[in-house]
C-alpha positions as CSV (number, residue, x, y, z in Angstrom):
1,M,-15.4,22.2,-4.7
2,D,-16.8,20.6,-8.0
3,E,-17.5,22.5,-10.9
4,Q,-21.8,21.3,-10.2
5,A,-21.3,22.4,-7.3
6,Y,-20.4,26.1,-7.8
7,D,-22.8,26.0,-10.6
8,R,-25.6,25.4,-7.9
9,R,-24.3,28.4,-5.7
10,L,-24.0,30.7,-8.2
11,N,-27.7,29.1,-9.2
12,I,-26.7,28.6,-12.4
13,A,-25.5,25.8,-15.4
14,T,-23.1,26.0,-16.9
15,A,-21.1,22.9,-16.4
16,G,-20.1,20.2,-19.3
17,N,-18.0,21.2,-22.5
18,Q,-19.4,21.3,-26.2
19,Q,-19.5,18.1,-27.9
20,G,-18.1,17.3,-31.4
21,F,-17.0,20.5,-33.2
22,T,-18.0,23.3,-34.5
23,D,-19.2,24.2,-38.4
24,S,-16.4,27.1,-38.7
25,L,-12.8,27.0,-39.4
26,H,-12.4,30.2,-37.6
27,H,-14.5,29.2,-34.4
28,N,-13.0,27.3,-31.7
29,R,-16.0,24.8,-29.2
30,Y,-17.4,25.8,-26.5
31,E,-15.3,25.0,-23.1
32,P,-15.6,26.8,-20.0
33,T,-12.4,27.8,-17.8
34,P,-12.4,25.9,-14.9
35,Y,-13.9,27.5,-11.5
36,E,-10.8,26.4,-10.5
37,L,-8.5,27.7,-12.8
38,L,-10.9,31.3,-12.2
39,E,-10.3,31.1,-8.6
40,R,-6.4,31.5,-9.1
41,L,-7.0,34.3,-11.7
42,F,-8.6,36.1,-9.2
43,D,-6.8,35.7,-6.5
44,N,-3.9,37.3,-8.0
45,Y,-6.2,39.6,-10.3
46,S,-8.4,42.7,-9.4
47,L,-11.5,44.5,-11.0
48,S,-12.0,47.7,-10.5
49,P,-16.2,48.6,-9.7
50,G,-15.8,50.6,-12.3
51,C,-14.4,48.4,-14.7
52,R,-16.7,46.7,-17.4
53,L,-15.1,43.2,-18.1
54,V,-16.6,41.5,-22.2
55,D,-16.1,38.2,-22.1
56,V,-15.9,37.6,-25.6
57,G,-16.8,33.4,-26.5
58,C,-19.3,33.6,-23.2
59,G,-20.6,30.4,-23.9
60,K,-23.2,30.0,-20.8
61,G,-22.2,32.5,-19.2
62,R,-20.0,31.7,-16.2
63,L,-17.1,34.2,-16.2
64,N,-19.5,36.9,-16.0
65,F,-22.0,35.7,-13.6
66,Y,-18.6,34.9,-10.6
67,A,-16.8,38.2,-12.0
68,H,-20.1,39.8,-10.6
69,H,-20.7,37.5,-7.9
70,V,-16.6,38.2,-6.3
71,F,-16.5,41.5,-7.5
72,G,-19.8,43.2,-8.3
73,T,-18.7,44.3,-11.4
74,E,-20.4,45.1,-14.3
75,T,-19.9,42.2,-17.7
76,A,-20.9,41.8,-21.0
77,G,-20.7,38.6,-22.8
78,I,-20.4,37.8,-26.5
79,E,-22.1,34.7,-27.9
80,M,-22.4,33.4,-31.6
81,N,-24.5,30.6,-30.7
82,P,-28.0,30.5,-30.7
83,D,-28.4,27.7,-28.1
84,F,-25.6,28.8,-25.6
85,Y,-27.5,32.3,-25.9
86,A,-30.1,30.7,-25.3
87,E,-28.3,28.9,-22.4
88,A,-27.2,31.8,-21.3
89,L,-30.2,34.3,-20.6
90,E,-31.9,31.5,-18.6
91,N,-28.5,31.5,-16.4
92,K,-29.6,34.9,-16.4
93,R,-32.8,35.0,-15.0
94,Q,-32.1,32.2,-12.4
95,Y,-28.6,34.0,-11.3
96,V,-30.8,37.4,-10.5
97,K,-33.6,35.1,-8.1
98,K,-30.7,35.4,-5.7
99,H,-28.6,38.9,-7.3
100,K,-31.1,41.2,-7.4
101,N,-28.7,43.7,-9.0
102,A,-27.2,41.7,-11.6
103,E,-30.7,42.4,-13.3
104,Q,-28.4,45.9,-15.2
105,K,-24.9,44.5,-14.4
106,V,-25.0,41.6,-16.8
107,T,-25.7,41.7,-20.4
108,F,-25.0,39.4,-23.3
109,Y,-24.8,39.6,-27.0
110,N,-25.4,37.1,-30.0
111,C,-23.3,38.1,-32.5
112,L,-20.0,37.3,-33.8
113,A,-17.3,39.6,-32.2
114,Q,-16.4,41.6,-34.9
115,D,-20.1,43.1,-35.2
116,Y,-20.1,43.9,-31.1
117,P,-20.5,47.5,-30.8
118,I,-17.5,48.5,-27.8
119,T,-18.5,50.8,-25.9
120,E,-16.3,53.3,-24.0
121,R,-17.5,51.7,-20.1
122,D,-15.7,48.0,-21.4
123,T,-12.1,48.3,-20.2
124,V,-11.4,44.4,-19.6
125,F,-11.2,41.7,-22.2
126,Y,-11.6,38.1,-21.8
127,F,-11.0,35.3,-24.1
128,F,-10.0,31.6,-23.5
129,N,-8.8,31.0,-27.4
130,P,-12.5,31.7,-28.8
131,F,-11.6,31.7,-32.7
132,S,-8.2,31.9,-35.0
133,V,-5.6,34.7,-34.7
134,Q,-7.2,36.3,-38.1
135,V,-10.5,37.2,-36.3
136,F,-8.7,37.5,-32.8
137,I,-6.6,40.5,-34.8
138,A,-9.9,41.9,-36.3
139,F,-11.0,42.3,-32.9
140,I,-8.2,44.0,-30.7
141,N,-7.8,46.2,-34.0
142,E,-11.5,47.4,-33.3
143,I,-10.7,47.5,-29.2
144,I,-7.5,50.1,-29.9
145,R,-10.1,52.3,-32.6
146,S,-12.2,52.3,-29.2
147,A,-9.6,53.2,-27.3
148,E,-8.2,55.8,-29.8
149,K,-11.6,57.2,-30.0
150,N,-12.3,56.7,-26.2
151,P,-9.2,56.9,-24.1
152,R,-9.1,55.1,-21.3
153,M,-6.3,51.6,-19.7
154,I,-8.0,48.9,-21.4
155,E,-6.5,45.1,-20.2
156,V,-6.8,42.0,-22.0
157,I,-6.6,37.8,-20.5
158,L,-6.0,36.3,-22.3
159,F,-6.4,31.7,-21.5
160,F,-4.6,29.0,-22.8
161,A,-4.1,31.2,-25.3
162,S,-1.4,30.0,-29.0
163,Q,1.1,31.9,-29.6
164,D,-0.4,33.4,-32.3
165,Y,-2.2,36.0,-29.8
166,S,0.7,36.8,-27.5
167,D,3.0,37.6,-31.1
168,F,0.7,39.4,-32.5
169,L,0.0,41.3,-29.2
170,E,3.3,42.0,-28.5
171,T,4.9,42.6,-32.1
172,R,2.1,44.6,-33.4
173,T,0.4,46.6,-31.1
174,V,1.1,48.5,-27.8
175,F,-0.1,46.4,-25.7
176,E,2.4,45.3,-23.4
177,L,2.7,42.2,-21.0
178,A,1.3,43.6,-17.5
179,K,0.9,40.0,-15.3
180,E,1.3,36.4,-15.9
181,I,-0.2,33.8,-13.8
182,Q,1.3,30.5,-13.8
183,L,-1.5,27.4,-13.4
184,P,-0.4,24.1,-12.3
185,G,-0.3,22.0,-14.9
186,F,2.2,24.7,-17.2
187,H,4.9,22.9,-16.9
188,K,3.5,20.5,-18.6
189,D,2.0,22.6,-21.2
190,P,2.8,26.5,-21.5
191,R,-0.5,27.5,-22.6
192,E,-1.3,26.9,-18.8
193,R,-1.3,31.1,-17.9
194,F,-3.6,33.7,-17.5
195,L,-1.6,36.8,-19.6
196,I,-3.1,39.7,-18.7
197,Y,-2.0,42.7,-21.2
198,R,-2.3,46.8,-20.6
199,L,-2.9,49.2,-22.9
200,P,-2.1,52.1,-22.0
201,E,-4.4,55.0,-21.7
202,M,-3.9,57.3,-25.0
203,D,-3.5,61.0,-25.3
C-alpha cells in the first residue's frame, strides 16, 4: 500500500517531505516515517494499552494516528512549526470522524521540545532525528528527571539516528539498548534501523 493510500485509509494527509531547509541550525526538516517501516517497527514492537507515546517532532501527526489505529494507545505529538501543527490538528479532525474514541487519546502541542511538559503518563518517546544532539541531550535529561520524580519504565525509540544520539544514551545515561530492528537498507546505511532503549524503573 503506497503512502497516499494508507493516508486515505486513516482519513488523514501526511504524505510528502518538507521542501528546502529549516531556519534553525538545531532542527531538521520534516520527513514522515514511511508507513512500510512503521509496519516493520510495530510487527516487532508492541505498545501496551496503558502507555502514552510521545512523537518528538511529529510533523503532521502520522505516527500518532498510526499508533492509535493499531494499538488504541494514547499518543502526544510535539511540533514547533505552526503550519505543521495546524495540519496535525486538521488531520485529527478528519481522523476522529472515523475513530470516535481518538478525541481524547491523540493530542498535539505547538512548542519546542524543551518546553514540552513531560507528564508521568509519558512512557514511550519516538525520535526520527528531529534536531541536534545538543537539544536531544537536554530533552533526554528532562525525561530522566521526570522518571526520578515519578518512577516508571520509559522507552526511547530512535529511527535513522545519528551516532551522537546513541553514544550519548549508551555512555552518559543509564538507558540500555533493549532491541534493534534492522531495515532493508541497513547494509548500505547502518542508520536504517530502529533502536529501542529502555530506562529501568527507578526506586
